[in-house]
C-alpha positions, 0 to 999 in steps of 0.5 A: 700092835705094829709100829705102823698102827701105833704111829697112826693111833698117836697121830689120831690122839695128837689131833684130838680124835674121839676113841671110837673114831680112832678105832674106826679109822684104824679098822678101815686101814686094817681091812685094806691090809687084809684085802691085799694081804700086804702092809698098807704102806706098801700099796700103790695109789692104783691098788687103793683106787681098785679097793675103793671101787670094790667097796662101792661096786662089789660089796655095795657098802652103805654111803655112811660106811664108805664115808668112814672108809674114805676118811680113815684112809685119807687120814692114814695116807695123808697124815700118817704117811704124808702121801697126797694121792689124787684118788683121796680127793676125788672119791666121794660117797653118794649121799643117801637122802632117806628119811629115818624111821619114826615111831608114833607115841603109841608104837614107842610105848608098845615096843618098850612095854615088850622089853623083858629085862627091867634094866634094858627097859629102863635104859631104852625108856630113858634113851627115848625120854631124853633123846639119847644116842645108844652109847650115851644111854648105856653109859649114864652114870649116877652123878649125871642125873640132877634130880633137883633140876630135872636134868641129865648131863651128857658128857663127851657126846658126838663131837666131844660136846657136853650138853644138858637134857631135860629129864621128865618126872616119870623118867626120874622116878623110873631111874630112881626105882631102877637104881634101888634094885642094884645101888651101883656106886657108878653105873645107872645101868650096870651089866650083869657080872659074868659070874651069875651069883654076883649082884649087879652092884659088883659089875665093873662095866655098864650094860652092853650096846649089843645087848640093848640092840638085841633086846630092842629088836626082840621087843619090836618083833614081839610088839607086832610093830612092822616098821624097820625100827632100831635103837636109834629110832627112839632118838628120831621119834623123840625129836619128831614128837617134840616138833609135833608138840611145838618145841622150837627147833633151836631148843631141840637142836640143843637137846640132841647135841646137833652142831647144825640146825639143818640136821635138826630140821629134817624132823619137820618133814616127818611130823604127823600134824604137818601131814594132816594139815596138808590133807585138805588141800591135797584132797582138793586136787581131785574132783569130788566123786 
């Protein structure tokens, strides 16, 4: 590790950034250095401006990726190097206003039923039943499940926030059955050890995120569902289905771990019940045929 990278990592740690955020920010600076084949502290503001234009106009990166790039570069130049360049205050990522893909309840179970590996199916099912993010589901530990209170304790979620999420009875039964297949002392969903002969109980790590993503993608294809769904779609679907069932938004906000109610409110625009309720007035706009 170069002294410059180590210095940036220390600055991130001192300010309490999450490990994944720190890795992303450091990666952004590394990509800039690779682009110019020059140490990033030797670049000029004009070169940084040209690079940001390259990201947005040539590579056409997604707005979320550009936001991460801007945040990482701003941290590096302002906090690590102490440079306050105007371009970092001016540049902004265009905000996408796309609504997320949502599966119906029938589609959710059709896809989950097409997941072949039992450990992947159990993990993905739990993620839907509890509205978990990918990392939250993959790294669930045995003590996180409170069977008596029917709750799952999520530690260090996005923004470093802990929360409790209701655990349906059927999901609890699924987790217990899944655990009995490996009886791992820590992980609910342990990865298969690299040595094929060793049991899952001997695994030192949880199931991999990429493995879950690939398993879900295969299941979507096998199920015949034509929507552009990915693992996070299960979380979007969970929230939408709770809105449709009449669960109050502040409660859903708490379950999802959102810091702002406005983030949760997006799911009110995607509920089938609300759309169906509007059909009669909409049909009334046209004269009878």
